[in-house]
C-alpha positions as a Markdown table, in Angstrom:
| # | Residue | x | y | z |
|---|---|---|---|---|
| 1 | Met | -30.5 | -21.5 | -10.4 |
| 2 | Ile | -27.2 | -19.6 | -10.0 |
| 3 | Gln | -26.6 | -18.3 | -6.5 |
| 4 | Val | -23.7 | -17.1 | -4.3 |
| 5 | Ser | -22.5 | -20.0 | -2.2 |
| 6 | Arg | -20.4 | -20.0 | 0.9 |
| 7 | Trp | -18.9 | -23.4 | -0.1 |
| 8 | Ser | -18.0 | -22.0 | -3.6 |
| 9 | Leu | -16.2 | -19.2 | -1.8 |
| 10 | Phe | -14.4 | -21.5 | 0.5 |
| 11 | Tyr | -13.4 | -23.7 | -2.4 |
| 12 | Ala | -12.2 | -20.7 | -4.5 |
| 13 | Ile | -10.1 | -19.3 | -1.6 |
| 14 | Ile | -8.5 | -22.7 | -0.7 |
| 15 | Leu | -7.8 | -23.6 | -4.4 |
| 16 | Gly | -6.5 | -20.1 | -5.1 |
| 17 | Ser | -4.3 | -20.1 | -2.0 |
| 18 | Val | -2.7 | -23.4 | -2.9 |
| 19 | Leu | -2.0 | -22.3 | -6.5 |
| 20 | Leu | -0.6 | -19.0 | -5.3 |
| 21 | Leu | 1.6 | -20.7 | -2.9 |
| 22 | Leu | 3.0 | -23.0 | -5.6 |
| 23 | Phe | 3.3 | -19.9 | -7.8 |
| 24 | His | 5.4 | -18.2 | -5.0 |
| 25 | Phe | 7.7 | -21.1 | -4.7 |
| 26 | Gly | 8.2 | -21.0 | -8.5 |
| 27 | Ile | 9.1 | -17.3 | -8.3 |
| 28 | Cys | 11.5 | -17.9 | -5.4 |
| 29 | Asn | 13.3 | -20.5 | -7.5 |
| 30 | Arg | 14.1 | -17.9 | -10.2 |
| 31 | Lys | 14.8 | -20.6 | -12.8 |
| 32 | Lys | 15.4 | -19.6 | -16.4 |
| 33 | Thr | 12.3 | -21.4 | -17.5 |
| 34 | Ile | 10.3 | -18.7 | -15.7 |
| 35 | Lys | 10.8 | -16.6 | -18.8 |
| 36 | Asp | 8.0 | -18.6 | -20.5 |
| 37 | Ala | 5.9 | -18.5 | -17.4 |
| 38 | Ile | 5.3 | -14.8 | -16.9 |
| 39 | Thr | 2.2 | -14.6 | -19.1 |
| 40 | Pro | 0.7 | -17.9 | -17.7 |
| 41 | Tyr | 1.3 | -16.6 | -14.2 |
| 42 | Ile | -0.4 | -13.3 | -14.8 |
| 43 | Thr | -3.3 | -15.2 | -16.4 |
| 44 | Leu | -3.5 | -17.5 | -13.4 |
| 45 | Leu | -3.6 | -14.5 | -11.0 |
| 46 | Leu | -6.4 | -12.9 | -13.0 |
| 47 | Leu | -8.5 | -16.1 | -13.0 |
| 48 | Ile | -8.0 | -16.6 | -9.3 |
| 49 | Phe | -9.2 | -13.0 | -8.8 |
| 50 | Ile | -12.3 | -13.6 | -10.9 |
| 51 | Arg | -13.0 | -16.9 | -9.2 |
| 52 | Val | -12.9 | -15.5 | -5.7 |
| 53 | Ile | -15.0 | -12.4 | -6.6 |
| 54 | Phe | -17.7 | -14.5 | -8.1 |
| 55 | Pro | -18.2 | -17.5 | -5.8 |
| 56 | Val | -21.4 | -19.0 | -7.3 |
| 57 | Asp | -22.9 | -22.4 | -7.9 |
| 58 | Ser | -25.9 | -23.9 | -9.6 |
| 59 | Asp | -28.1 | -26.9 | -9.7 |
| 60 | Ala | -26.5 | -27.7 | -13.0 |
| 61 | Phe | -23.1 | -28.2 | -11.5 |
| 62 | Tyr | -21.8 | -31.6 | -10.4 |
| 63 | Val | -21.9 | -31.8 | -6.6 |
| 64 | Ile | -19.4 | -33.9 | -4.6 |
| 65 | Arg | -21.1 | -34.6 | -1.3 |
| 66 | Ser | -19.0 | -34.6 | 1.8 |
| 67 | Thr | -20.5 | -36.5 | 4.8 |
| 68 | Lys | -17.7 | -35.9 | 7.2 |
| 69 | Leu | -15.3 | -33.0 | 6.8 |
| 70 | Leu | -17.7 | -30.3 | 5.4 |
| 71 | Asn | -20.4 | -31.6 | 7.8 |
| 72 | Ala | -18.1 | -31.0 | 10.7 |
| 73 | Val | -17.2 | -27.5 | 9.4 |
| 74 | His | -20.9 | -26.7 | 8.8 |
| 75 | Asp | -21.9 | -27.9 | 12.3 |
| 76 | Leu | -19.1 | -25.8 | 13.8 |
| 77 | Leu | -20.2 | -22.6 | 11.9 |
| 78 | Met | -23.8 | -23.1 | 13.0 |
| 79 | Ile | -22.9 | -23.2 | 16.8 |
| 80 | Thr | -24.7 | -20.3 | 18.5 |
| 81 | Leu | -22.7 | -17.9 | 20.6 |
| 82 | Leu | -23.8 | -14.8 | 22.4 |
| 83 | Tyr | -26.9 | -12.8 | 21.3 |
| 84 | Asp | -28.0 | -15.7 | 19.0 |
| 85 | Leu | -25.0 | -15.0 | 16.8 |
| 86 | Ser | -23.6 | -18.2 | 15.2 |
| 87 | Ile | -19.9 | -18.6 | 14.6 |
| 88 | Glu | -20.5 | -18.1 | 10.9 |
| 89 | Lys | -22.1 | -14.7 | 11.5 |
| 90 | Val | -19.3 | -13.7 | 13.9 |
| 91 | Leu | -16.7 | -14.6 | 11.3 |
| 92 | Val | -18.5 | -12.7 | 8.5 |
| 93 | Leu | -18.9 | -9.6 | 10.7 |
| 94 | Thr | -15.2 | -9.8 | 11.6 |
| 95 | Trp | -14.3 | -10.1 | 8.0 |
| 96 | Ile | -16.4 | -7.1 | 6.9 |
| 97 | Ile | -15.2 | -4.9 | 9.8 |
| 98 | Gly | -11.6 | -5.8 | 9.1 |
| 99 | Ala | -12.0 | -5.1 | 5.4 |
| 100 | Ile | -13.6 | -1.7 | 6.1 |
| 101 | Val | -10.8 | -0.7 | 8.5 |
| 102 | Ser | -8.1 | -1.9 | 6.1 |
| 103 | Leu | -9.6 | 0.0 | 3.2 |
| 104 | Phe | -10.1 | 3.1 | 5.4 |
| 105 | Ile | -6.5 | 3.1 | 6.6 |
| 106 | Trp | -5.2 | 2.6 | 3.1 |
| 107 | Asn | -7.5 | 5.4 | 1.8 |
| 108 | Cys | -6.1 | 7.8 | 4.4 |
| 109 | Ser | -2.5 | 6.9 | 3.3 |
| 110 | Ile | -3.4 | 7.5 | -0.3 |
| 111 | Lys | -4.8 | 11.0 | 0.5 |
| 112 | Lys | -1.7 | 11.8 | 2.5 |
| 113 | Asp | 0.7 | 10.9 | -0.2 |
| 114 | Val | -1.3 | 12.5 | -3.0 |
| 115 | Gln | -0.9 | 15.7 | -1.0 |
| 116 | Lys | 2.8 | 15.1 | -0.7 |
| 117 | Thr | 3.0 | 14.5 | -4.5 |
| 118 | Lys | 1.4 | 17.8 | -5.2 |
| 119 | Ile | 3.9 | 19.6 | -3.0 |
| 120 | Ile | 6.8 | 17.8 | -4.6 |
| 121 | Lys | 5.5 | 18.7 | -8.1 |
| 122 | Glu | 5.2 | 22.4 | -7.2 |
| 123 | Cys | 8.9 | 22.4 | -6.2 |
| 124 | Ala | 10.1 | 20.2 | -9.2 |
| 125 | Ser | 11.7 | 21.6 | -12.3 |
| 126 | Ser | 11.4 | 20.4 | -15.9 |
| 127 | Leu | 14.1 | 18.3 | -17.6 |
| 128 | Pro | 17.0 | 20.1 | -19.4 |
| 129 | Glu | 16.6 | 20.1 | -23.2 |
| 130 | Lys | 19.1 | 17.3 | -23.8 |
| 131 | Gln | 17.4 | 15.0 | -21.3 |
| 132 | Leu | 14.0 | 15.9 | -22.8 |
| 133 | Ser | 15.1 | 14.3 | -26.1 |
| 134 | Ile | 16.2 | 11.2 | -24.3 |
| 135 | Ala | 12.8 | 10.8 | -22.6 |
| 136 | Thr | 11.1 | 11.3 | -25.9 |
| 137 | Lys | 13.3 | 8.7 | -27.6 |
| 138 | Ala | 12.4 | 6.2 | -24.8 |
| 139 | Gly | 8.7 | 6.6 | -25.6 |
| 140 | Leu | 7.7 | 9.0 | -22.8 |
| 141 | Asn | 5.9 | 12.4 | -22.8 |
| 142 | Ala | 8.8 | 14.6 | -21.9 |
| 143 | Asn | 6.4 | 17.1 | -20.3 |
| 144 | Cys | 5.5 | 14.6 | -17.7 |
| 145 | Val | 9.1 | 14.1 | -16.4 |
| 146 | Phe | 10.4 | 16.3 | -13.6 |
| 147 | Val | 13.5 | 16.7 | -11.5 |
| 148 | Thr | 13.3 | 17.3 | -7.7 |
| 149 | Asp | 15.5 | 17.2 | -4.6 |
| 150 | Lys | 12.7 | 15.8 | -2.5 |
| 151 | Ile | 13.3 | 12.2 | -3.4 |
| 152 | Asp | 16.3 | 9.9 | -3.6 |
| 153 | Glu | 15.2 | 7.4 | -6.3 |
| 154 | Val | 13.2 | 7.4 | -9.5 |
| 155 | Val | 9.4 | 7.1 | -8.9 |
| 156 | Thr | 6.4 | 7.0 | -11.2 |
| 157 | Val | 3.1 | 8.4 | -10.0 |
| 158 | Gly | -0.4 | 8.6 | -11.4 |
| 159 | Ile | -3.1 | 6.2 | -12.5 |
| 160 | Arg | -4.9 | 8.1 | -15.3 |
| 161 | Glu | -2.1 | 10.6 | -16.0 |
| 162 | Tyr | 1.4 | 9.6 | -15.2 |
| 163 | Met | 4.3 | 11.7 | -13.9 |
| 164 | Ile | 7.9 | 10.6 | -13.4 |
| 165 | Leu | 10.1 | 12.2 | -10.7 |
| 166 | Leu | 13.9 | 12.1 | -11.0 |
| 167 | Pro | 16.2 | 12.9 | -8.1 |
| 168 | Gln | 18.8 | 15.5 | -8.6 |
| 169 | Thr | 21.5 | 13.0 | -9.4 |
| 170 | Asp | 24.1 | 13.1 | -12.2 |
| 171 | Tyr | 22.9 | 10.3 | -14.5 |
| 172 | Ser | 24.7 | 9.5 | -17.7 |
| 173 | Asp | 22.7 | 9.6 | -20.9 |
| 174 | Ile | 22.8 | 5.8 | -21.1 |
| 175 | Asp | 21.5 | 5.5 | -17.5 |
| 176 | Leu | 18.8 | 8.0 | -18.2 |
| 177 | Tyr | 17.7 | 6.1 | -21.3 |
| 178 | Asn | 17.6 | 2.8 | -19.5 |
| 179 | Ile | 15.6 | 4.3 | -16.6 |
| 180 | Phe | 13.1 | 5.9 | -19.0 |
| 181 | Val | 12.6 | 2.8 | -21.1 |
| 182 | His | 11.9 | 0.8 | -17.9 |
| 183 | Glu | 9.4 | 3.4 | -16.7 |
| 184 | Ala | 7.8 | 3.5 | -20.1 |
| 185 | Ala | 7.1 | -0.2 | -19.8 |
| 186 | His | 5.4 | 0.3 | -16.4 |
| 187 | Ile | 3.2 | 3.0 | -17.9 |
| 188 | Lys | 2.4 | 1.1 | -21.0 |
| 189 | His | 1.1 | -1.9 | -18.9 |
| 190 | Arg | -0.6 | 0.4 | -16.4 |
| 191 | Asp | 1.2 | -1.4 | -13.5 |
| 192 | Ile | 0.3 | 1.2 | -10.9 |
| 193 | Arg | -3.4 | 0.9 | -11.6 |
| 194 | Asn | -3.2 | -2.9 | -11.5 |
| 195 | Arg | -1.3 | -2.8 | -8.2 |
| 196 | Val | -3.9 | -0.4 | -6.7 |
| 197 | Leu | -6.7 | -2.9 | -7.7 |
| 198 | Leu | -4.7 | -5.8 | -6.4 |
| 199 | His | -4.1 | -4.0 | -3.0 |
| 200 | Ala | -7.8 | -3.3 | -2.7 |
| 201 | Phe | -8.5 | -7.0 | -3.3 |
| 202 | Cys | -6.0 | -7.9 | -0.6 |
| 203 | Cys | -7.5 | -5.4 | 1.8 |
| 204 | Ile | -10.8 | -7.2 | 1.4 |
| 205 | Phe | -9.2 | -10.6 | 2.0 |
| 206 | Trp | -7.0 | -9.1 | 4.8 |
| 207 | Trp | -7.0 | -12.3 | 6.8 |
| 208 | Asn | -5.3 | -14.4 | 4.2 |
| 209 | Pro | -1.5 | -14.1 | 4.3 |
| 210 | Ile | -1.0 | -15.9 | 1.0 |
| 211 | Phe | -2.8 | -13.1 | -0.8 |
| 212 | Arg | -0.2 | -10.8 | 0.7 |
| 213 | Leu | 2.5 | -12.9 | -1.0 |
| 214 | Phe | 0.4 | -12.5 | -4.1 |
| 215 | Glu | 1.2 | -8.8 | -4.0 |
| 216 | Lys | 4.9 | -9.3 | -3.7 |
| 217 | Asp | 5.0 | -11.9 | -6.5 |
| 218 | Tyr | 3.0 | -9.7 | -8.8 |
| 219 | Ser | 5.5 | -6.9 | -8.2 |
| 220 | Ile | 8.4 | -9.1 | -9.0 |
| 221 | Leu | 6.8 | -10.3 | -12.3 |
| 222 | Met | 6.1 | -6.7 | -13.3 |
| 223 | Glu | 9.8 | -5.8 | -12.9 |
| 224 | Tyr | 10.8 | -8.9 | -14.9 |
| 225 | Arg | 8.4 | -8.0 | -17.7 |
| 226 | Cys | 9.6 | -4.3 | -17.8 |
| 227 | Asp | 13.2 | -5.4 | -17.9 |
| 228 | Glu | 12.3 | -7.9 | -20.7 |
| 229 | Asn | 10.6 | -5.2 | -22.7 |
| 230 | Ala | 13.4 | -2.7 | -22.2 |
| 231 | Val | 16.2 | -5.0 | -23.4 |
| 232 | Gln | 14.5 | -7.0 | -26.1 |
| 233 | Phe | 16.4 | -5.2 | -28.9 |
| 234 | Tyr | 19.6 | -4.5 | -26.9 |
| 235 | Thr | 23.0 | -5.8 | -27.9 |
| 236 | Leu | 25.2 | -7.6 | -25.3 |
| 237 | Ser | 27.1 | -4.4 | -24.4 |
| 238 | Glu | 23.8 | -2.5 | -24.0 |
| 239 | Lys | 22.5 | -5.2 | -21.7 |
| 240 | Ile | 25.6 | -4.9 | -19.6 |
| 241 | Ala | 25.0 | -1.1 | -19.4 |
| 242 | Tyr | 21.4 | -1.8 | -18.4 |
| 243 | Val | 22.5 | -4.0 | -15.5 |
| 244 | Glu | 25.1 | -1.4 | -14.5 |
| 245 | Thr | 22.3 | 1.1 | -14.3 |
| 246 | Met | 20.3 | -1.1 | -11.9 |
| 247 | Lys | 23.4 | -1.4 | -9.7 |
| 248 | Lys | 23.9 | 2.4 | -9.6 |
| 249 | Met | 20.4 | 2.9 | -8.3 |
| 250 | Thr | 21.6 | 1.0 | -5.2 |
| 251 | Val | 18.0 | 0.0 | -4.2 |
| 252 | Val | 15.4 | -1.8 | -6.2 |
| 253 | Lys | 13.0 | 0.7 | -7.8 |
| 254 | Leu | 9.5 | 0.6 | -6.4 |
| 255 | Asp | 6.6 | 2.3 | -8.1 |
| 256 | Tyr | 5.3 | 5.3 | -6.2 |
| 257 | Cys | 2.0 | 3.6 | -5.3 |
| 258 | Tyr | 3.9 | 1.4 | -2.9 |
| 259 | Arg | 4.9 | 4.4 | -0.8 |
| 260 | Tyr | 1.3 | 5.0 | 0.3 |
| 261 | Met | 0.2 | 1.4 | 0.5 |
| 262 | Glu | 0.5 | -0.8 | 3.5 |
| 263 | Ala | 3.6 | -2.6 | 4.5 |
| 264 | Gly | 4.2 | -5.8 | 2.6 |
| 265 | Phe | 4.5 | -4.4 | -0.9 |
| 266 | Ala | 8.3 | -3.8 | -0.7 |
| 267 | Ile | 10.3 | -6.7 | -2.0 |
| 268 | Ala | 11.7 | -8.6 | 0.9 |
| 269 | Ser | 15.2 | -9.4 | -0.4 |
| 270 | Arg | 16.4 | -6.5 | -2.6 |
| 271 | Lys | 19.9 | -8.1 | -3.2 |
| 272 | Ser | 18.4 | -11.3 | -4.5 |
| 273 | Met | 15.9 | -9.4 | -6.6 |
| 274 | Leu | 18.7 | -7.5 | -8.3 |
| 275 | Ile | 20.6 | -10.7 | -9.0 |
| 276 | Ser | 17.5 | -12.4 | -10.5 |
| 277 | Arg | 16.7 | -9.4 | -12.7 |
| 278 | Ala | 20.3 | -9.2 | -13.9 |
| 279 | Asp | 20.3 | -12.9 | -14.8 |
| 280 | Arg | 17.1 | -12.6 | -16.8 |
| 281 | Val | 18.5 | -9.6 | -18.8 |
| 282 | Phe | 21.1 | -11.9 | -20.4 |
| 283 | Ile | 18.7 | -14.7 | -21.3 |
| 284 | Asn | 18.6 | -14.8 | -25.1 |
| 285 | Glu | 16.1 | -17.7 | -25.5 |
| 286 | Lys | 12.9 | -16.9 | -27.3 |
| 287 | Lys | 9.6 | -17.6 | -25.6 |
| 288 | Asn | 8.1 | -20.9 | -26.3 |
| 289 | Ile | 4.6 | -19.9 | -27.7 |
| 290 | Lys | 3.3 | -23.4 | -27.7 |
| 291 | Arg | 4.2 | -24.0 | -24.1 |
| 292 | Ile | 2.6 | -20.7 | -23.1 |
| 293 | Ala | -0.6 | -21.5 | -25.0 |
| 294 | Val | -0.9 | -25.0 | -23.4 |
| 295 | Ala | -0.3 | -23.5 | -19.9 |
| 296 | Ile | -3.0 | -20.9 | -20.4 |
| 297 | Ala | -5.4 | -23.4 | -21.8 |
| 298 | Leu | -4.9 | -25.7 | -18.8 |
| 299 | Glu | -5.5 | -22.7 | -16.5 |
| 300 | Ile | -8.7 | -21.8 | -18.2 |
| 301 | Cys | -9.9 | -25.4 | -18.1 |
| 302 | Leu | -9.1 | -25.6 | -14.4 |
| 303 | Phe | -11.0 | -22.3 | -13.9 |
| 304 | Phe | -14.2 | -23.7 | -15.5 |
| 305 | Leu | -13.8 | -27.0 | -13.7 |
| 306 | Ser | -13.7 | -25.2 | -10.4 |
| 307 | Tyr | -17.2 | -24.0 | -11.2 |
| 308 | Ala | -18.5 | -27.2 | -12.8 |
| 309 | Val | -17.5 | -29.4 | -9.8 |
| 310 | Ile | -18.4 | -28.1 | -6.3 |
| 311 | Phe | -18.1 | -29.6 | -2.8 |
| 312 | Gln | -20.9 | -29.4 | -0.3 |
| 313 | Pro | -21.8 | -31.0 | 3.0 |
| 314 | Tyr | -24.4 | -33.7 | 2.9 |
| 315 | Tyr | -26.6 | -35.1 | 5.7 |
| 316 | Glu | -28.7 | -38.1 | 5.5 |
| 317 | Pro | -32.3 | -37.0 | 6.4 |
| 318 | Glu | -32.9 | -37.7 | 10.1 |
| 319 | Ile | -36.2 | -39.1 | 11.2 |
| 320 | Glu | -38.2 | -37.9 | 14.1 |
| 321 | Gly | -41.0 | -40.4 | 14.3 |
| 322 | Glu | -41.8 | -40.8 | 10.7 |
| 323 | Val | -41.0 | -37.3 | 9.6 |
| 324 | Ala | -37.7 | -36.3 | 7.9 |
| 325 | Val | -36.1 | -33.3 | 9.5 |
| 326 | Asp | -33.6 | -31.2 | 7.6 |
| 327 | Glu | -33.2 | -27.5 | 6.5 |
| 328 | Thr | -35.4 | -28.0 | 3.4 |
| 329 | Asn | -38.7 | -28.7 | 5.4 |
| 330 | Ala | -38.0 | -27.5 | 8.9 |
| 331 | Tyr | -37.0 | -24.4 | 10.8 |
| 332 | Leu | -37.0 | -22.9 | 14.3 |
| 333 | Ile | -39.0 | -19.9 | 15.5 |
| 334 | Lys | -37.7 | -17.9 | 18.5 |
| 335 | Glu | -40.3 | -16.9 | 21.0 |
| 336 | Asp | -38.7 | -15.1 | 23.9 |
| 337 | Asp | -36.2 | -17.5 | 25.3 |
| 338 | Glu | -37.8 | -20.6 | 23.7 |
| 339 | Tyr | -37.5 | -22.2 | 20.3 |
| 340 | Arg | -40.4 | -23.9 | 18.5 |
| 341 | Ile | -39.7 | -26.3 | 15.6 |
| 342 | Ile | -41.9 | -26.1 | 12.5 |
| 343 | Ile | -41.9 | -29.2 | 10.2 |
| 344 | Asp | -43.8 | -29.1 | 6.9 |
| 345 | Asp | -45.6 | -25.9 | 8.2 |
| 346 | Glu | -46.8 | -27.7 | 11.3 |
| 347 | Asp | -45.8 | -26.7 | 14.9 |
| 348 | Trp | -44.1 | -29.6 | 16.6 |
| 349 | Gly | -43.6 | -27.9 | 19.9 |
| 350 | Ile | -40.7 | -26.5 | 21.9 |
| 351 | Val | -37.1 | -27.8 | 21.4 |
| 352 | Pro | -35.1 | -28.1 | 24.7 |
| 353 | Lys | -32.2 | -25.6 | 24.8 |
| 354 | Asp | -29.7 | -28.4 | 25.4 |
| 355 | Asp | -30.8 | -30.0 | 22.1 |
| 356 | Leu | -30.3 | -26.8 | 20.0 |
| 357 | Lys | -26.6 | -27.5 | 19.5 |
| 358 | Thr | -27.2 | -31.1 | 18.3 |
| 359 | Arg | -28.3 | -32.4 | 15.0 |
| 360 | Pro | -30.6 | -31.8 | 13.3 |
| 361 | Tyr | -31.6 | -28.7 | 15.2 |
| 362 | Cys | -28.2 | -27.0 | 14.8 |
| 363 | Arg | -28.6 | -27.0 | 11.1 |
| 364 | Leu | -32.0 | -25.4 | 11.0 |
| 365 | Glu | -32.7 | -21.8 | 10.2 |
| 366 | Ile | -33.8 | -19.6 | 13.1 |
| 367 | Arg | -36.6 | -17.2 | 12.4 |
| 368 | Glu | -38.0 | -14.4 | 14.6 |
């Protein structure tokens, strides 16, 4: 029978965190070989997301039994605190409350900035005719591009219907085309929607700092991919102009969704980010399709292996007299301030309070 398992969730979070940390170090290296790694990295992020969202196990899976580490963790989680709440229940409640608060604060920020966007759009003007043709040539709907004095850098807004806002700056035709091509790549890949979903995921797992790194790394990869799509047919002189356009923008472009999300989405080192993007623009090597296919295949195998092999605590059945006592055949019933133990549907009497925190009693279910 397939069921949600706390141990499957722990396993998914730990495994995902380790892989994301390795992924982060790879991004920080900024080696040229990362050009072949963008697709496998994005695939890895998607698989980790699915694995954490669906933490299930089954009797058909291969179980690796832990008699020490996971037992100690299980015993710790089962320790009863105030008001008959175990440590596990307290942690779960804290997790749920924190996720609700995080999502609520983020939702309030979204509403506030959506209102700001409406005000900016009302004050914005359409592109001049010459610039409209440049936007159309770059693959954009020219009617969705506006100029405003309310912002100081190019931003893209909208999940279902997009809108690009340009500051009132004197851009050359080449700069405008480079900007529009880059923004068109963001829109084509629905990056704002993906980042919104990613941030919602990170709000739920608010207590894991590695998932916050996940947001930053995903943002970097999206910028790499958009640059790659923009310059794939450029000549060397056009690539130089593209890099010059990035320099003129003075700050690394951030999609508008980051303005109303929580802190942590902005790229930490903007200078190093610009250098890395510029270096990648001039890489002329073609992607190694075989290497990418092998990497993705290994990731998928690891994904299914994480379900097929699971780790669980294991206790040798303890004997009380000649009766084995474990969570499969025994439980506790709370009566006022006392606890009675039921073994194989038979009442075996009251358990002393001092023994409730010891094995096997600490592992048993408590019923009212």
